[in-house]
C-alpha positions as CSV (number, residue, x, y, z in Angstrom):
1,M,88.9,101.0,137.9
2,S,91.4,98.3,138.6
3,D,89.9,98.0,142.1
4,A,86.6,97.0,140.8
5,P,85.3,93.6,141.8
6,T,85.5,90.8,139.3
7,S,81.7,90.9,138.7
8,G,82.0,94.6,137.8
9,R,84.5,93.8,135.0
10,I,82.4,91.3,133.1
11,L,80.2,93.7,131.2
12,P,83.0,96.2,130.4
13,A,85.3,93.3,129.2
14,A,82.4,91.9,127.0
15,S,81.8,95.4,125.6
16,V,85.3,96.0,124.5
17,M,85.7,92.5,123.2
18,L,82.6,93.0,121.0
19,T,84.0,96.4,119.9
20,T,87.3,94.8,118.9
21,I,85.7,91.9,116.9
22,M,83.4,94.3,115.1
23,A,86.2,96.7,114.0
24,I,88.8,94.0,113.2
25,M,86.4,91.8,111.3
26,D,85.5,94.5,108.8
27,M,89.1,94.5,107.6
28,T,88.6,91.0,106.0
29,I,84.9,90.4,105.8
30,V,84.7,92.3,102.5
31,N,87.4,90.3,100.7
32,V,85.1,87.6,99.5
33,T,82.4,90.0,98.3
34,L,84.6,92.0,95.9
35,P,83.5,89.9,92.8
36,H,79.9,90.6,93.6
37,M,80.5,94.3,94.1
38,M,82.1,94.6,90.7
39,G,78.8,94.1,88.8
40,A,76.7,96.1,91.2
41,L,79.0,99.1,91.4
42,G,80.2,99.0,87.7
43,A,83.9,98.6,88.7
44,T,86.7,96.6,87.3
45,A,88.7,94.0,89.3
46,D,91.5,96.6,89.8
47,Q,89.2,99.4,90.8
48,V,87.1,97.5,93.3
49,T,90.2,96.7,95.5
50,W,90.0,100.4,96.5
51,V,87.2,99.3,98.8
52,L,89.9,97.4,100.8
53,T,92.6,100.1,100.5
54,A,90.3,102.9,101.7
55,Y,89.6,101.2,105.0
56,I,93.2,100.1,105.6
57,V,94.6,103.5,104.9
58,A,92.0,105.4,107.0
59,E,92.5,103.0,109.9
60,A,96.3,103.3,109.8
61,V,96.2,107.1,109.6
62,T,93.7,107.5,112.5
63,I,95.1,104.9,115.0
64,P,98.1,107.1,116.2
65,L,95.6,109.9,117.1
66,T,94.0,107.7,119.7
67,G,95.9,109.1,122.6
68,W,95.2,112.7,121.6
69,L,91.5,112.1,121.0
70,A,91.1,110.3,124.4
71,A,92.9,113.1,126.2
72,R,91.0,115.9,124.5
73,F,87.5,114.4,124.5
74,G,87.5,111.5,127.0
75,R,87.9,107.8,126.3
76,R,84.2,106.9,126.6
77,R,83.0,109.7,124.4
78,V,85.4,108.8,121.7
79,M,84.3,105.2,121.8
80,L,80.6,106.1,121.6
81,V,81.2,108.5,118.7
82,G,83.4,105.9,117.0
83,I,80.8,103.1,117.3
84,A,78.0,105.3,116.1
85,G,80.0,106.6,113.1
86,F,81.0,103.0,112.3
87,V,77.4,101.9,112.3
88,I,76.2,104.8,110.2
89,A,79.1,104.4,107.7
90,S,78.3,100.6,107.5
91,A,74.7,101.4,106.6
92,A,75.9,103.9,104.0
93,C,78.3,101.3,102.5
94,G,75.4,98.8,102.1
95,L,73.3,101.4,100.3
96,S,76.1,102.6,98.0
97,E,75.2,102.6,94.3
98,S,78.7,103.6,92.9
99,L,82.3,102.8,93.6
100,S,83.0,106.4,94.6
101,Q,80.3,106.3,97.2
102,M,81.5,103.0,98.5
103,V,85.2,104.2,98.8
104,L,84.1,107.4,100.6
105,F,82.0,105.5,103.1
106,R,84.7,102.9,103.7
107,L,87.1,105.8,104.5
108,I,84.6,107.1,107.0
109,Q,84.1,103.6,108.4
110,G,87.9,103.1,108.8
111,I,88.3,106.6,110.5
112,A,85.5,105.8,112.9
113,G,86.6,102.3,113.7
114,A,90.3,102.9,114.1
115,P,90.3,104.4,117.7
116,L,88.1,101.6,118.9
117,I,90.8,98.9,118.9
118,P,93.5,100.7,121.0
119,L,90.9,102.2,123.3
120,S,89.4,98.8,124.0
121,Q,92.9,97.6,124.9
122,G,93.3,100.7,127.1
123,V,90.1,100.0,128.9
124,L,91.2,96.5,129.8
125,V,94.7,97.7,130.9
126,T,93.2,100.1,133.4
127,L,90.3,97.8,134.4
128,F,92.4,94.9,135.6
129,P,95.2,95.1,138.2
130,A,98.8,94.3,137.0
131,E,98.7,90.7,138.2
132,Q,95.6,90.0,136.1
133,R,96.9,91.9,133.0
134,G,97.5,88.6,131.2
135,K,93.8,87.7,131.6
136,A,92.8,91.1,130.3
137,M,95.0,90.8,127.2
138,A,93.7,87.3,126.5
139,I,90.1,88.8,126.4
140,W,91.2,91.5,124.0
141,G,93.5,89.2,122.0
142,I,90.6,86.8,121.3
143,G,88.8,89.6,119.5
144,V,91.9,90.7,117.6
145,M,92.8,87.1,116.5
146,L,89.3,85.9,115.8
147,G,88.3,88.9,113.7
148,P,90.6,88.3,110.7
149,V,89.9,84.5,110.8
150,L,86.2,84.8,111.0
151,G,85.9,87.7,108.6
152,P,86.2,85.7,105.3
153,T,84.0,82.9,106.8
154,V,81.2,85.2,107.8
155,G,81.5,87.2,104.6
156,G,81.3,84.0,102.5
157,L,78.2,82.7,104.3
158,V,76.4,86.0,104.2
159,T,77.1,86.6,100.6
160,E,76.2,83.0,99.6
161,H,72.9,83.0,101.5
162,L,71.8,86.6,101.6
163,D,73.4,89.4,99.6
164,W,76.8,91.1,99.6
165,R,75.3,94.2,101.0
166,W,74.5,92.3,104.2
167,V,78.2,92.1,105.1
168,F,77.7,95.8,106.0
169,Y,74.1,95.6,107.3
170,I,75.0,93.0,109.9
171,N,77.0,95.8,111.7
172,L,73.8,97.6,112.5
173,P,72.3,95.3,115.2
174,V,75.8,94.4,116.4
175,G,76.9,98.0,116.6
176,L,73.8,99.2,118.3
177,L,74.1,96.5,120.9
178,N,77.7,97.5,121.4
179,L,76.8,101.1,121.7
180,A,74.4,100.3,124.5
181,M,76.9,98.1,126.3
182,V,79.7,100.7,126.1
183,A,77.3,103.5,127.3
184,R,76.3,101.3,130.2
185,S,79.6,99.9,131.3
186,I,82.5,102.1,130.4
187,R,83.5,105.0,132.7
188,E,84.6,108.3,131.3
189,T,88.3,109.4,131.8
190,P,89.2,113.0,132.7
191,R,89.7,115.4,129.9
192,Q,93.2,116.9,129.7
193,P,94.4,120.0,127.8
194,A,95.8,118.8,124.5
195,G,97.2,121.2,121.9
196,T,96.6,120.5,118.3
197,D,99.8,120.1,116.3
198,W,98.4,120.6,112.8
199,L,101.7,120.3,111.1
200,G,102.5,117.0,112.8
201,A,99.0,115.7,111.9
202,L,99.5,116.7,108.3
203,L,102.9,115.0,108.1
204,M,101.5,111.8,109.7
205,I,98.6,111.6,107.3
206,V,100.9,112.1,104.3
207,G,103.6,109.7,105.5
208,I,101.4,106.8,106.9
209,G,98.8,107.2,104.2
210,S,101.3,107.0,101.4
211,L,103.0,104.0,103.1
212,Q,99.8,102.0,103.5
213,T,98.6,102.8,100.0
214,M,102.0,101.8,98.6
215,L,101.9,98.5,100.5
216,D,98.3,97.7,99.5
217,R,98.7,98.6,95.8
218,G,102.3,97.7,95.2
219,N,101.9,94.2,94.0
220,Q,99.1,95.1,91.6
221,E,101.0,98.0,90.2
222,G,104.3,96.1,89.7
223,W,106.0,97.8,92.5
224,W,108.8,100.2,91.4
225,D,108.2,99.6,87.8
226,S,105.2,101.9,88.4
227,G,105.6,105.7,88.6
228,V,102.7,105.9,91.1
229,I,104.4,103.4,93.5
230,L,107.7,105.3,93.2
231,L,106.0,108.6,94.0
232,L,104.2,107.0,97.0
233,T,107.4,105.5,98.2
234,L,109.2,108.8,98.1
235,T,106.3,110.7,99.7
236,A,106.2,108.0,102.5
237,V,109.9,108.2,103.2
238,V,110.0,112.1,103.3
239,G,106.7,112.3,105.2
240,L,107.5,109.7,107.8
241,A,111.0,111.2,108.4
242,L,109.5,114.7,109.0
243,F,106.8,113.2,111.1
244,V,109.3,111.5,113.4
245,W,111.4,114.7,113.6
246,R,108.2,116.6,114.6
247,G,107.1,114.0,117.1
248,L,110.4,114.1,118.9
249,T,110.9,117.9,118.9
250,A,107.5,119.5,119.2
251,K,106.4,120.6,122.7
252,Q,103.0,119.1,122.3
253,P,103.2,116.7,119.4
254,I,100.0,115.2,118.0
255,V,101.6,111.8,118.5
256,D,104.2,111.6,121.2
257,L,106.9,109.3,119.8
258,R,108.9,109.9,122.9
259,L,106.9,107.1,124.5
260,F,109.1,104.7,122.5
261,A,111.8,105.6,125.1
262,D,110.0,103.0,127.2
263,R,112.0,99.9,126.4
264,N,109.1,97.4,126.8
265,L,106.7,99.4,124.5
266,A,109.4,99.9,121.8
267,L,110.4,96.2,121.8
268,A,106.9,94.9,122.0
269,S,105.8,97.2,119.1
270,T,108.8,95.9,117.0
271,L,108.0,92.3,117.7
272,M,104.3,93.0,117.0
273,L,105.2,94.5,113.6
274,V,107.0,91.3,112.6
275,F,104.4,89.1,114.2
276,G,101.6,91.0,112.2
277,L,103.6,90.2,109.0
278,A,103.6,86.5,109.8
279,L,100.0,86.3,111.0
280,F,98.3,88.2,108.2
281,G,100.6,86.9,105.5
282,T,99.5,83.4,106.4
283,I,95.8,84.3,106.6
284,A,96.0,86.1,103.3
285,I,97.4,83.3,101.2
286,Q,96.0,80.1,102.7
287,P,92.5,80.8,101.4
288,L,94.0,81.3,97.9
289,L,95.7,77.9,98.2
290,M,92.4,76.2,99.1
291,E,90.1,77.9,96.7
292,R,92.4,78.2,93.6
293,L,94.3,75.0,93.7
294,L,92.3,72.6,95.8
295,G,88.9,73.7,94.6
296,Y,87.4,74.2,98.0
297,P,84.2,76.3,98.1
298,V,84.2,79.5,100.1
299,E,82.2,78.0,103.0
300,T,84.5,75.0,103.3
301,T,87.6,77.3,103.2
302,G,86.1,79.2,106.1
303,L,85.4,76.1,108.1
304,V,89.0,74.8,107.6
305,M,90.4,78.2,108.6
306,A,88.2,78.6,111.7
307,P,90.0,76.0,114.0
308,R,93.1,78.3,113.9
309,G,91.0,80.9,115.8
310,L,90.1,78.2,118.4
311,G,93.8,77.4,118.7
312,A,94.6,81.0,119.3
313,A,91.9,81.3,122.0
314,L,93.4,78.2,123.7
315,G,96.9,79.6,123.6
316,M,95.6,82.9,125.1
317,L,93.7,81.2,127.9
318,I,96.8,79.1,128.8
319,V,99.0,82.2,128.9
320,A,96.4,84.0,131.0
321,R,96.7,81.2,133.6
322,I,100.5,81.2,133.8
323,S,101.1,84.9,133.2
324,G,103.2,86.3,136.1
325,R,104.6,82.9,137.1
326,V,106.6,82.1,134.1
327,D,109.3,84.4,132.4
328,A,107.5,86.1,129.5
329,R,110.5,85.6,127.3
330,W,110.1,81.8,127.6
331,I,106.4,82.0,126.8
332,I,107.1,84.1,123.6
333,A,109.9,81.7,122.6
334,I,107.7,78.7,123.0
335,G,104.9,80.4,121.0
336,M,107.4,81.2,118.3
337,G,108.5,77.7,118.2
338,L,105.0,76.4,117.9
339,A,103.9,78.9,115.3
340,G,107.1,78.7,113.3
341,G,107.2,74.9,113.4
342,A,103.5,74.7,112.2
343,T,104.2,77.1,109.4
344,W,107.2,75.1,108.4
345,V,105.0,72.0,108.1
346,M,102.8,74.0,105.7
347,S,105.9,74.3,103.5
348,W,105.6,70.5,102.9
349,Y,102.1,70.8,101.4
350,T,101.3,69.1,98.1
351,L,98.3,69.1,95.7
352,D,97.1,65.8,97.4
353,I,96.8,67.1,101.0
354,S,93.7,66.2,103.0
355,P,91.7,68.8,105.0
356,G,93.2,67.4,108.1
357,W,96.7,68.5,107.0
358,L,95.3,71.9,106.5
359,I,93.5,72.0,109.9
360,W,96.0,70.7,112.5
361,P,99.0,72.9,111.6
362,G,96.6,75.9,111.7
363,V,95.5,74.9,115.2
364,V,99.1,74.6,116.4
365,Q,100.0,77.8,114.7
366,G,97.0,79.5,116.4
367,V,98.1,78.3,119.9
368,G,101.6,79.7,119.3
369,M,100.4,83.0,117.9
370,G,97.9,83.4,120.7
371,S,100.6,82.9,123.2
372,I,102.8,85.5,121.5
373,F,100.0,88.0,121.1
374,V,98.9,88.0,124.8
375,T,102.4,88.1,126.2
376,L,103.5,91.0,123.9
377,S,100.3,92.9,124.6
378,T,100.9,92.5,128.4
379,L,104.6,93.4,128.3
380,A,103.9,96.6,126.2
381,Y,102.3,98.4,129.2
382,V,104.1,97.0,132.2
383,T,106.3,100.1,132.7
384,L,104.2,102.7,131.0
385,P,102.4,105.3,133.2
386,A,98.7,104.7,133.4
387,S,98.0,108.2,132.0
388,Q,99.9,107.3,128.8
389,T,98.0,104.0,128.2
390,D,95.8,105.2,125.4
391,A,98.6,106.9,123.6
392,G,100.8,103.9,124.0
393,A,98.0,101.6,122.8
394,G,97.7,103.8,119.7
395,L,101.4,103.4,118.8
396,Y,101.4,99.7,119.7
397,N,98.3,99.0,117.4
398,L,99.9,101.1,114.6
399,S,102.7,98.6,114.6
400,R,100.1,95.8,114.3
401,S,98.4,97.6,111.5
402,I,101.5,98.3,109.5
403,G,102.8,94.8,110.1
404,S,99.6,93.3,108.8
405,S,99.8,95.4,105.6
406,I,103.5,94.5,105.1
407,G,102.6,90.9,105.7
408,V,99.9,90.7,103.1
409,S,101.9,92.7,100.6
410,I,105.0,90.7,101.0
411,A,103.2,87.3,100.9
412,A,101.4,88.4,97.7
413,T,104.7,89.5,96.1
414,W,106.5,86.4,97.1
415,Y,103.8,84.2,95.7
416,S,103.9,86.1,92.4
417,R,107.6,86.1,92.1
418,F,108.1,82.6,93.2
419,G,105.4,81.4,90.9
420,Q,107.1,83.0,87.9
421,A,110.4,81.5,88.7
422,D,108.9,78.1,89.4
423,W,107.0,78.2,86.1
424,N,110.2,78.8,84.2
425,Q,112.1,76.2,86.0
426,L,109.5,73.5,85.7
427,G,108.7,74.5,82.2
428,G,112.3,73.8,81.2
429,H,111.7,70.1,81.8
430,I,108.9,70.0,79.3
431,N,110.9,68.9,76.2
432,P,110.9,66.0,73.8
433,F,114.1,64.6,75.4
434,N,112.6,64.1,78.8
435,P,111.5,60.4,79.3
436,A,109.3,61.3,82.3
437,L,107.3,63.6,80.1
438,H,106.6,60.8,77.6
439,H,105.7,58.4,80.4
440,W,103.2,61.0,81.9
441,L,101.6,61.5,78.4
442,Q,101.4,57.7,77.9
443,V,99.5,57.4,81.2
444,Q,97.1,60.1,79.9
445,G,96.7,58.2,76.6
446,L,98.3,61.1,74.6
447,T,101.3,61.8,72.5
448,L,103.3,65.1,72.5
449,S,101.9,65.9,69.0
450,N,98.3,65.7,70.3
451,P,96.7,69.2,70.7
452,K,95.1,68.1,74.0
453,A,98.6,67.5,75.4
454,A,99.6,71.1,75.3
455,V,96.4,72.1,77.2
456,L,97.0,69.5,79.9
457,L,100.6,70.3,80.3
458,T,99.9,74.0,80.6
459,N,97.3,73.4,83.3
460,E,99.5,71.0,85.2
461,L,102.5,73.4,85.0
462,S,100.3,76.2,86.4
463,R,99.1,74.0,89.3
464,Q,102.5,72.7,90.2
465,S,104.3,76.0,90.0
466,S,101.6,77.6,92.1
467,M,101.8,74.9,94.7
468,L,105.6,75.3,94.9
469,A,105.2,79.1,95.3
470,F,102.7,78.7,98.2
471,T,105.1,76.3,100.0
472,Q,108.0,78.7,99.5
473,V,106.0,81.6,101.0
474,F,105.1,79.4,104.0
475,G,108.8,78.7,104.4
476,M,109.7,82.3,104.4
477,I,107.0,83.1,107.0
478,A,108.4,80.3,109.2
479,L,111.8,81.9,108.9
480,S,110.4,85.3,110.1
481,F,109.6,83.6,113.5
482,V,113.3,82.6,113.8
483,L,114.4,86.1,113.0
484,M,112.3,87.5,115.9
485,L,114.1,85.3,118.5
486,P,117.2,87.6,119.0
487,L,115.0,90.5,120.1
488,L,113.8,88.4,123.1
489,L,117.3,88.9,124.6
490,L,116.6,92.6,124.9
491,L,113.5,92.1,127.0
492,K,113.8,92.2,130.8
493,P,113.2,89.0,132.7
494,T,109.7,88.7,134.1
495,G,107.8,86.3,136.3
496,K,108.6,84.8,139.7
497,K,112.2,84.1,140.5
């Protein structure tokens, strides 16, 4: 397929890009609809978050099976079944009348959609020759990067102007169009004999499923103060340890972990895990900053977040042009510098920032992240045999999925813990002996004994401690880019000498 003329690559590339956007966007499009679902499904705020957890866990458990599925049934057939299942499950989610129904159909939606992302990447890897691999990963990366950014924006607009059920119904026309495009443009791959390692599959489901559930629910449950989280952690550690042992020793493992012997795939997957932490950690908390503290409506928040996606697309297009001519390590290093620097600027935010100060660091961060994403996605498959592309893509995308879950979980935990510490520290300055307090009250036309003073002070303390917590989280995310830099030394030089 890599010998196909450029004109013959347009429809397949467009097909897999639409597939990627559709699958990735459903990870975040539901977030803004949760308050509306609570009343319709009769669920509490804690219960309704299982709508998110179900999809995340189902996707993480199924992604590693991509190579086995493609080998046993053929890449095109798996994609068609996956898209069809995703569309049907989306319709069922929209028709759900109870929380149990919604969680069940979200599980099915996650299972059906999980192989679509790595298979889309696998199609592009085999469709384009090695010298144009950067261009291929830019096309795929635009879908992966735009999906999480556009999800809350589209979800907010649809919920505001139509109904929350339409965040699922819009998948029907998009999915049917995508189904037709894939059926028309994607070639089938030869089916290969693939044994079924049921023990390995069970260990994988238990280990990865427990890990993802623990990460998604940990902050809500109070982490290891909760017996449930302790049990999930123990199950994840034991299950993953046995899964790794099985994957390295079985003759025909369900997931061939020996592929990580490929240095590029192993390092790219490790960097992608940390990168997913930074990307999704930022995307998870910035809307909270704008909506909770700055009072932005959902639509405005989406519009402010959207330029980050444009910056990512720009970064990917630039890298696609210079890929193969510049050492990949330098491209990643520059991308980390841009993304880390922009995130560090976010740690300077105050309650008085303008929308411009929210937008331009996001654009710069997007350019850096887009550069990193395309380059890593290209490096991961440089030395991997073509026959192992789908299996390698499954492992690589599992790193992205776990990294994103860790990022969201850690960012939420940091925000909660930093907020509590800042509340206590700032609250210590509210005492009758602080002249600054009396000056502030005088400006408000109040005295310390006035009942309104306590209300105003409590509100202001909450705002200031929350703002400090957000900036501290941004600072920690910026630091994560610095921690990734030493791993670049392990990568082999690329590009023209």
